[in-house]
Steps between C-alpha positions, in 0.01 A plus 500: 500500500217247465334646810531852359347393170212329679436804719516744210276279286237488776515875543459557127207257491326702772558826312575458127559877469774495763850608387634194680510333158834676447654322799341170400621525141852584616502211750388258229762637262779457754375150569527411132124464450505721193172392343308572821693825548404608149135413561493705822677794336264509203191486723642782708573700189139464388391677819790747508592567134677828574701381799876517430584226750261261324684543170835476683400165651388373160833609350703311762293187445556535125878515552487176700299345217767618255248728327730800469297698246191476718702605803636802315150607391368471856787705641445756227139526620626543858721786383206669332278467807771591753781698330718484814476121539855371554420133443367567151830652385699220662280237343507650152877533522527134606287380207699703249827372647382140467408574138846642427365854446762660722475863388124502567554321831746771603237768436243346734755409768641853492146629557466259792827628643369856481188394690703326774876548499532286813357181348798264476326258263451783250863609534619145440275444199602833349869414545448162331320658204768764453777243514314294241452805279869585524593144408261491205640823363848361529401175326344691211789743473287816464604682187565868447439709188789330320373153575789428737434285807528670833759372752389182679343536840746418777432235758381638832801336663730741316311816592659735751173539686450129577522583869212748468277262303165459671537189715153383399600494134849357546422184301232650275690467172607144580145383571313737268311234307283439804582129526740548792534712811809552717560607860809582703446417868721581794598246767175557690275465195438873449476611137798702384412518131246372250128430520266202491175613341187289482267525199284758674799726562567421866864487606544196727879526514510558876280196564723286276811631674358420842434140395856463368672642807780263601509305172867582446592363843299184438664446161845556646438252782366239259801533271739475794318193632528333159862603458430679170672831577339842457169533318482717188140458388183309574210429263156381609215404266150555640152459356484871422855605412870427495688673783877546486713648779862600541696628802635855504746676727409569865258203494270674253296287260410543134166345404370448147148365436424396143223340299503119493507526120841666513790258429721439803809605307345840433389529864861451610628754246254763623595415859868554418422838344295605803783390731747708298266802509446466875873460564577816303224691681618384843857577402406862441389530860124457460326446831 
């Protein structure tokens, strides 16, 4: 990445009007050099004030800087300049979700889904928002004309259509606060259910699954070597997150990644719930 940044910087220095600033700003953002990325984006915006991609880049940098209001305003500008811009709807929906404004988030994500019904990240985000909305309505006990609470919302595990639940959103209600993400991997590391979204909306689940291929076998061999019996869960603390894993049937693996700020006891409770959800889903014949 350093070589790419150097090359792009040299190219931009030769021609300050070049649109290469978009690539340079994105490379700096991905490399965590947010101040430099912001500087490049703003200079580019001065030369291209009506370019939708310029405002989109600035919005993504703002999200990484935890400046959600600024990000929303930039994506709103993108939407005005380019009404069919998918990323603007996705971004605005993400910001509203992070702010707990789920009904508004649903509106923008539904618009994104209409623009591209094949985008799996949109489908997953929309499923998470709708699960959250359903849960909030149940917690409030929406009242009718007589002031009587409506029946509580049932757990997804009790619904008859659990087997038809979108595999991408299988754990959406269990990880809906955004501090965790869960994946169900088969024996070869292929993703069976769940997503692993980065802050810029990319789903890296397949890459994560590929890296974890064979983990169950390694854990089983280690436990046998130590004479500790069968393994039931494994928790690893890293610099970036807490990762908990549990074995499933047919050598499948359940992975939960959580914020380091999340207490380990809560991590294990969420892991148990995800294992139960996955077991029920697999039991209904999901492939």
